[in-house]
N, C-alpha and C positions, 0 to 999 in steps of 0.2 A: 552604851548599847541598850536600847529599849526592849530588845527581844530575848536576849540571853542574860542570865544572872551572873553576878560575880560574888566572890566571897566578901570583898570590901569595895567601897566606892569612896568618893571624896565629898566632903561637905561643900556646899555652895558658898559659904561665908569665908572660911579660912583655908579651904582645901585640906582639912584634917582627914585622916583615914577614919572611915566610919563603917561598921559592919552592915552588910547587906544580907547575904546568905549565912554568914558567920553569926553564931549566937553570942560570941565574946571575942576578945582579942586573942591572938595566938600565944601559945606558951613561949617563954624565952628560948631562943636558940641554944641548944646544948650539944656537945659532942657525944655521939654514941658509936663506938667502933670507928669505922672509916667515914662516917657521915656526920653532918650537922643536921639536927632534927628540930622540928617544931610541930606541935599538934594544935588543932582547934576544933571546937564544937560547932555544929551547924544548927540553924533554926529547924525546929520540927514543924510539920504542918504547912510548909511552903509548897505550893502547887504549880505545876506546869499548866498551861492553858487547857490541856486535855483532862485535867483533874488528878493526874498522878503526882506523887510526891517527889520533890527534888531531894536526892540523897547523896551520900558520900560516893556512891558508885558512879554517879554522873561526873563528879569532880575527877575521880581516878580515870575514868574512861576518856574524858576530854583531854586531860594532860597526856595520856599515853598516845592518843591519835596524833596530837600536835607534835609530840616528840618523834613518833614513828615516821611521819610524813614531812618532818622538818618545816612546818609552817612558820611564817613570820608575821610581821604586821602587828596586829593587836594581840597576838599569841606570844607570850614570853616564856611559856613552859619549855620551849625548845632552845631557848637562849640561856646563857649563863651557866649556872652550876647545878640546876635541879636534876637529880638522878631519877627520882620517881615519887609518886604519891600513893599512899596506902590508905584503905578504908579500915579503920579500927573497929567500927560498927556502923550502922546506917547513918549516924549523925556525928561522926568524928573522923577527921582526916589527919594524917601525919605526913609531913613533907620531909623528904630526904635530899639534902644538898651535898655535893662532893666537897665543896669548900664553904666556909662560913660566908653567907651572902650579906651584902650591904642593903641599904634602904632601896636602892634602885632595882635590885633583883628580887628581894623578898616582899617588902611592904608595897612598893610602888611598881611591882612587876607581877610575879606569880599570884599574889593575893588579890590582884585586880583583873586577872585574865577571865575572859568569858567562859561559861560552862554550857555545854549542850546536853541534850537528853540522850542517854545511852540507848534506851529502848527503841527510840526512833532511828538513830543513826547507825547502830551496829549492823543490822541486816543490809542497809544501803551501802556500807563500805566493804562488803565481802569481796567484790571484784577488785577494788583498789588494793586490799590486803593480799589478794592472790597475786596481783602484779608485783607487789613489794616482796612477797615470798619468793618469786622467781629470781629475784636479785641475789638471794642466798647470802653467802659470806663474801660477796664481792667487795673490793676496796672502795670505801665510800668517797674517795677522792677521784676515782677513775671516771672517765667520760661515759663509759657504758652504764655505770651505776647512776650517775647524775641524770642521764637521759631516761633511764628506767624509772627513777624517782619522779621525774617530771611527768612521765606518762601516768603514773599512779596518782599524782596530784591532779592532773587534768581530768581523770575519771571522777574524782571527788568534786571538782569545780563544776562539772557538767551535770551533777545530780540535782534535779529540781527539788526544792524544799517545800513544795506545796503541802500544806497541812502539817508542817513541822510544829510541834508544841513549843510555845514560847513562854517567857516569864513576865515580861513587862506589862504595862497598863493597856497596851494595844496588841492585837494580833493581825497579821497580814490577811486581808480578805480577797483583794482583787487588784490586778494590774492591767491597764489598757495601755500598751506601748505607745509612747508619744503623746498620751493624753493625761492619765492620772494613775495614782496608786491609792487604794482605799484600805483603810484599817478599821477594825471594829474594837470595841471595848473588850478587854479580857476580864470577865466577871470573876475569875478565880485568882486575880492578882493579889498577892499577900498584902501589899501596901495600899489597897483601895481605901479611900477615905482618910488616909494618913498623909499622903503626899501627892 
């Protein structure tokens, strides 16, 4: 994804795991109480296209939204055994798994999930969270809960992302339906001149 950052990506040559937002590789998974945990530092000074810094709070927020609304597709936070992600400080995240994850869940799953900007999305998701709150402690397998969750997801899918801060080398500029999409260079892209 050219618009959203990830903690890690894959090298083009051998598909090795390489840091993108991560400043280093994650710590070895170890058991802490009921969880298997791993922490990792984030690069400092990496900016969204609006000039604000990408921090651990963006990682935590993204993972929580994905789990709350049970998103799938490119989002693996909601799959497998991830319980939650915690920001230890602005540039360090700690991942908590219910069971010890394998490569597909940890390295080739959660560590490569997209990250969105909390400051942009949090106010836009208020209505969807209100809908989710209305479901209360309903049985998550019930038809009523599934229908309500679907309505909350549809609220999110309907939010126009015009002006959303992005990470990649390009920012969405304009779309003329049936004709073209226009992107512009993201001058604050961390990897400008590198790749």
